[in-house]
Kinemage of the C-alpha trace (Angstrom):
@kinemage 1
@onewidth
@group {chain A} dominant
@subgroup {mainchain}
@vectorlist {calphas} color= white
{ca met a 1} P 78.407 92.216 103.645
{ca gly a 2} L 79.715 88.947 105.986
{ca asp a 3} L 82.493 86.878 105.134
{ca leu a 4} L 81.629 84.067 102.895
{ca tyr a 5} L 81.516 80.865 105.018
{ca asp a 6} L 83.453 78.219 104.014
{ca tyr a 7} L 81.487 74.873 104.628
{ca asn a 8} L 84.660 72.831 103.928
{ca tyr a 9} L 87.216 74.807 106.123
{ca his a 10} L 85.310 74.358 109.687
{ca lys a 11} L 84.549 70.759 109.093
{ca thr a 12} L 87.950 69.965 108.284
{ca lys a 13} L 88.902 72.696 111.024
{ca lys a 14} L 86.221 71.137 113.682
{ca leu a 15} L 87.932 67.183 112.821
{ca leu a 16} L 91.701 68.246 113.446
{ca gln a 17} L 90.466 70.040 116.783
{ca glu a 18} L 88.297 66.968 117.905
{ca arg a 19} L 91.171 64.303 117.203
{ca phe a 20} L 94.390 65.135 116.757
{ca arg a 21} L 94.888 68.292 119.243
{ca his a 22} L 95.972 66.356 121.982
{ca lys a 23} L 99.343 64.263 119.701
{ca gly a 24} L 101.262 67.085 120.485
{ca leu a 25} L 102.107 70.145 118.158
{ca val a 26} L 104.420 68.638 115.768
{ca tyr a 27} L 101.970 66.432 114.544
{ca glu a 28} L 99.201 68.373 114.660
{ca val a 29} L 101.091 70.875 112.139
{ca tyr a 30} L 101.707 68.165 109.379
{ca arg a 31} L 97.994 66.335 109.932
{ca ser a 32} L 96.333 69.974 109.343
{ca ala a 33} L 98.864 71.145 107.042
{ca val a 34} L 97.913 67.606 104.794
{ca glu a 35} L 94.204 68.163 105.479
{ca phe a 36} L 94.320 71.300 103.935
{ca ile a 37} L 96.518 70.787 101.203
{ca his a 38} L 93.996 67.852 100.326
{ca his a 39} L 91.008 70.758 100.984
{ca asn a 40} L 92.899 72.686 97.626
{ca leu a 41} L 94.129 69.413 95.445
{ca glu a 42} L 91.827 69.166 92.546
{ca glu a 43} L 92.693 65.093 92.363
{ca lys a 44} L 91.853 63.447 95.802
{ca tyr a 45} L 92.660 60.759 97.441
{ca asp a 46} L 91.182 58.654 99.364
{ca asp a 47} L 93.305 58.854 102.569
{ca pro a 48} L 96.349 62.147 102.059
{ca leu a 49} L 98.226 60.583 104.426
{ca asp a 50} L 99.263 58.061 102.510
{ca his a 51} L 99.867 59.492 99.403
{ca leu a 52} L 101.322 63.370 101.401
{ca thr a 53} L 104.109 62.779 103.339
{ca thr a 54} L 106.269 64.960 104.565
{ca his a 55} L 109.160 64.765 101.112
{ca val a 56} L 106.043 65.764 98.507
{ca gln a 57} L 107.045 68.215 96.595
{ca leu a 58} L 104.592 71.158 96.432
{ca arg a 59} L 105.277 72.220 93.356
{ca glu a 60} L 104.313 69.751 91.164
{ca leu a 61} L 101.371 68.284 94.007
{ca phe a 62} L 99.658 72.282 93.288
{ca lys a 63} L 100.671 71.507 89.790
{ca gly a 64} L 103.074 74.985 89.834
{ca asp a 65} L 99.898 77.286 91.243
{ca glu a 66} L 101.042 79.740 93.636
{ca gln a 67} L 97.479 80.694 94.338
{ca lys a 68} L 97.242 77.052 95.663
{ca leu a 69} L 99.972 76.922 97.357
{ca ala a 70} L 98.303 80.053 98.868
{ca ala a 71} L 95.008 79.083 99.975
{ca thr a 72} L 96.269 76.255 101.743
{ca leu a 73} L 98.693 78.820 103.396
{ca asn a 74} L 95.757 81.418 104.344
{ca asp a 75} L 93.705 78.541 106.048
{ca leu a 76} L 96.894 77.248 108.368
{ca val a 77} L 97.531 80.493 108.915
{ca gln a 78} L 93.435 81.475 109.773
{ca tyr a 79} L 93.228 77.558 111.394
{ca trp a 80} L 96.335 78.215 113.843
{ca lys a 81} L 95.546 81.790 114.428
{ca ile a 82} L 98.955 83.254 113.493
{ca glu a 83} L 98.643 87.228 112.661
{ca arg a 84} L 98.033 88.923 110.157
{ca ser a 85} L 101.430 90.188 109.275
{ca glu a 86} L 103.058 87.143 109.535
{ca glu a 87} L 100.291 86.496 106.427
{ca arg a 88} L 102.021 88.855 104.349
{ca ile a 89} L 105.216 87.562 103.518
{ca gln a 90} L 105.473 86.817 100.075
{ca val a 91} L 105.981 82.587 100.043
{ca gly a 92} L 106.300 80.573 97.400
{ca phe a 93} L 107.659 77.592 95.782
{ca glu a 94} L 111.612 78.725 96.209
{ca val a 95} L 110.880 79.334 99.936
{ca leu a 96} L 107.828 75.875 100.485
{ca glu a 97} L 109.492 73.091 98.065
{ca thr a 98} L 108.251 69.985 100.104
{ca ile a 99} L 105.637 69.357 102.523
{ca gly a 100} L 107.640 69.399 105.765
{ca asp a 101} L 108.969 72.552 104.692
{ca leu a 102} L 105.699 74.284 105.631
{ca cys a 103} L 105.114 72.512 107.955
{ca glu a 104} L 108.350 74.199 110.112
{ca tyr a 105} L 107.089 77.501 108.772
{ca ile a 106} L 104.182 77.420 110.493
{ca glu a 107} L 105.318 75.298 113.271
{ca lys a 108} L 107.653 78.553 113.832
{ca arg a 109} L 105.667 80.974 113.597
{ca val a 110} L 103.105 78.751 116.057
{ca lys a 111} L 105.750 78.348 118.808
{ca cys a 112} L 106.427 82.658 118.426
């Protein structure tokens, strides 16, 4: 059987690529993190950038649900085409405390 097509993931990916690629790596990493975090949240915001700053605690945002953090990380790994061996690293709220930590984690792997 084929892979399940995630329409919302592809819609988010297309939006990010069209609007933010020209703004630089740091901004695109932040913006992609915000979009995929928002995609995996139960509570939705009209403008996620107003609420999801780099200082926001991921544990509180995901209400302690490590599966939502893992889903967000998986979306970002897929979006940035990070090698899957990197994805196998077990990363939880202890390592990725804030949105800023998540952005740094992704940015380091993109630059490699």
